[in-house]
Residue, then its C-alpha position, 0 to 999 in steps of 0.5 A: m499500499k502506498a504512503g506506508l498504509t496497510q489494507e486495513e487503514v485504507a479499508k477503514r478510512a475508504h468504509t468498506q472491507h478489508a477483504y474488498i481491497s486486498q482483491i483488489e490489489s490482487g487483481v481478483r476484482s476491479p472497483s467501480e470508479r465511484m469506489a476507486e475515487d473513495i480508495l484513492m482519495k479516502g483511503i490513501g488520501l491523493t488528490y481529485m487530479q492525482t486520482q482522475r489521472i489515475i482512473n483514466q489510465w485505468k480505463l485506458q488499460r481496460m480499453g486495451l490501449p496502449q500506454e507508451l508511444e513505442s508500443i505504436a508501431e502499425t505502418g500507415f497508423i498515427p499515435i494520437p495522445v490521450l489528454g485525460s478527461v472532458p465534462c460533456g456537462e456543467p464547465k469544470e477545470v480538467y487535468e491535461d497530461t497524456h495518460g496513453y496513446i490510440s493509433l488511428p490510420k493516417s488516411s482517415m486523419p487531416e495531416d499536419h494536425h496536432l491532434f488530441a484524444v479524451l475522454t469523455e465524462g456526462l450525460s449532457m451529449v447522450g443525444e449525440d451519442i455519446m456517453p461516459g467512458d468514450i474516446i472523442i479525437c480532436d483537432p485544434d487546428a480545424e476552423v470551428k463554425d457554426g454548429d460544430m461540435a467542440i471543446v470549449r473553455t470558460k471561465d468555470g473550465a472546459t466542457l463539451k458542447r455543440l456551437y451556436f455563434q450569436d449577436g454578441y455570445v456564443s450558445l454551447k447546447p447540450a444534447n440532452k433535454g435535462f441540460k440548459p445551454i450555456e451562454t457566454s461572451t467569453l470563451k476560448i475554443v480549444a478543438k473541434v470534435i473530429y471523431i467520436i470512438k464507443k466505449f461499446 
C-alpha cells in the first residue's frame, strides 16, 4: 500500500472491507469508478487531480489501449495522445497530461494537425450518442463553424458542446433535455471534435 498504509487502514478510511481492498490489490476484483475514487482519495489521501489521472489510465488499460508511444508500431497509423477527460455537462477544470496513446489510420486523419484525444464524462451529450467513457478525437487546428461540436474553455472550466454563434455571444448547447444551454461572451475554443470512438 502506498504512503505506508496497510490494507486495513485504507479499508477503514474508505469505509469498505479489508477483504475487498485485498482482492483489488491482488487483481481478483475491479472496483467501480466511484469506489476507486473513495479508495484513492479517502483511503490513500490522493488529490482529485491525481485520482482522475489514475482512473483515466485504468480506463485506457481496460480498453486495451497502449500506454506508451513506443508500443504503436503499425505502418500507416499515427499515434494520438489521450489527454485525460472532458466534462460534457457543466464546465470544470480538467487535468491535461498524456495518459496513453491510440493509433488511427493516417488516411482518415487530417495531415499536419496536432490531434489529441480525451475521454468523455457526463450525460449532457447523450442525444449525440456520446456516453461516459467514449473517446473523442479533437483537432485544435480545424476551423470551428456554427453548429460544430467542440471543446471550449469558459471562466468555469472546460466542456464539450455544440456551438452556435449569436450576436455578441456564443450558445453552448447540450444534447440532453435535462441540461440547459450555456450562453457566454467570453470563451476559448480549444479544439473541434472530428471523430468519436465508442466505449462499447
